[in-house]
Structure formats: C-alpha cells, structure tokens
C-alpha positions as a Python dict, from the first residue, in 0.01 Angstrom:
ca = {
    (1, 'M'): (0, 0, 0),
    (2, 'K'): (183, -294, 110),
    (3, 'D'): (500, -251, 320),
    (4, 'R'): (776, -407, 117),
    (5, 'R'): (1075, -459, 345),
    (6, 'G'): (1384, -639, 249),
    (7, 'A'): (1541, -922, 420),
    (8, 'V'): (1803, -705, 590),
    (9, 'A'): (1528, -486, 732),
    (10, 'R'): (1325, -772, 865),
    (11, 'A'): (1644, -932, 1035),
    (12, 'T'): (1729, -569, 1177),
    (13, 'G'): (1369, -557, 1327),
    (14, 'L'): (1395, -899, 1471),
    (15, 'A'): (1736, -807, 1625),
    (16, 'E'): (1580, -503, 1782),
    (17, 'S'): (1301, -710, 1931),
    (18, 'V'): (1529, -972, 2080),
    (19, 'A'): (1760, -699, 2212),
    (20, 'A'): (1453, -502, 2372),
    (21, 'A'): (1327, -851, 2533),
    (22, 'V'): (1668, -913, 2677),
    (23, 'R'): (1683, -546, 2833),
    (24, 'R'): (1330, -599, 2991),
    (25, 'R'): (1424, -940, 3133),
    (26, 'Q'): (1732, -801, 3284),
    (27, 'Q'): (1573, -491, 3427),
    (28, 'S'): (1296, -703, 3593),
    (29, 'R'): (1557, -912, 3776),
    (30, 'L'): (1752, -598, 3934),
    (31, 'P'): (1638, -569, 4301),
    (32, 'R'): (1421, -271, 4372),
    (33, 'V'): (1432, -77, 4694),
    (34, 'L'): (1094, 61, 4788),
    (35, 'L'): (1065, 307, 5090),
    (36, 'Y'): (738, 416, 5223),
    (37, 'D'): (671, 751, 5393),
    (38, 'P'): (449, 798, 5709),
    (39, 'A'): (142, 848, 5498),
    (40, 'G'): (211, 500, 5316),
    (41, 'E'): (321, 663, 4984),
    (42, 'P'): (599, 445, 4827),
    (43, 'S'): (920, 572, 4662),
    (44, 'V'): (1181, 381, 4469),
    (45, 'L'): (1538, 427, 4530),
    (46, 'R'): (1737, 449, 4184),
    (47, 'S'): (1947, 147, 4125),
    (48, 'G'): (2317, 211, 4140),
    (49, 'T'): (2302, 510, 4391),
    (50, 'V'): (2475, 485, 4726),
    (51, 'D'): (2157, 488, 4912),
    (52, 'H'): (2008, 207, 4709),
    (53, 'D'): (2330, -13, 4763),
    (54, 'E'): (2353, 53, 5132),
    (55, 'V'): (1978, -22, 5185),
    (56, 'L'): (2014, -349, 4983),
    (57, 'F'): (2332, -445, 5166),
    (58, 'I'): (2130, -407, 5497),
    (59, 'A'): (1846, -598, 5375),
    (60, 'D'): (2078, -889, 5244),
    (61, 'G'): (2215, -917, 5597),
    (62, 'L'): (1880, -910, 5767),
    (63, 'V'): (1753, -1190, 5534),
    (64, 'A'): (2068, -1389, 5607),
    (65, 'V'): (2023, -1355, 5990),
    (66, 'A'): (1652, -1460, 5961),
    (67, 'L'): (1740, -1773, 5756),
    (68, 'E'): (2016, -1876, 6012),
    (69, 'D'): (1736, -1954, 6255),
    (70, 'Q'): (1509, -2155, 6009),
    (71, 'P'): (1520, -2526, 6008),
    (72, 'D'): (1631, -2695, 5703),
    (73, 'V'): (1323, -2705, 5470),
    (74, 'G'): (1456, -2947, 5211),
    (75, 'V'): (1188, -2936, 4952),
    (76, 'A'): (1153, -2562, 4934),
    (77, 'D'): (1546, -2540, 4867),
    (78, 'D'): (1488, -2787, 4580),
    (79, 'L'): (1221, -2545, 4437),
    (80, 'L'): (1445, -2236, 4472),
    (81, 'E'): (1729, -2412, 4297),
    (82, 'D'): (1474, -2487, 4015),
    (83, 'E'): (1393, -2125, 3974),
    (84, 'L'): (1764, -2024, 3955),
}
C-alpha cells in the first residue's frame, strides 16, 4: 500500500532530518579527550566534565607552547584559515 503523507508530514520529516544533521555536525566538532591505560586501551572522557575540561586546558597550553617555537609556515596558515 502506498504511504500517503501530506505536505505537513513531509515538511516535518525534512525538518527532523536537517536538525539531526546539524546535531551530528556539531557533535563531530567537539574536542574529544582520549586517555590510554597501560595496556593501550583507550577511554573517552565525557564532554563537559571537570576532568575533560582540565585535560583540554592543559593540552591547549602544550599546543600553544609547541607552536611558539615553530617558524612561520605561511602557506599552512592560509590552509588552516580556509578550513575554518
């Protein structure tokens, strides 16, 4: 039997699909914190927890220090700006 959906139902379905796509995109852009145990097994710290925020803060600081010692790369900076 043919599914007879009205215009409102089709519009609602489209809006739900768009909302789901936006949520997936936002979630994929959130920084993840992976920790490895001595056996090499990874575990993910939940976003928004104190531990997650502290590790992320420390990691940002380490990256900033590492970038201070790097020579100006020019072209790579332009590529990064295009991705943002």
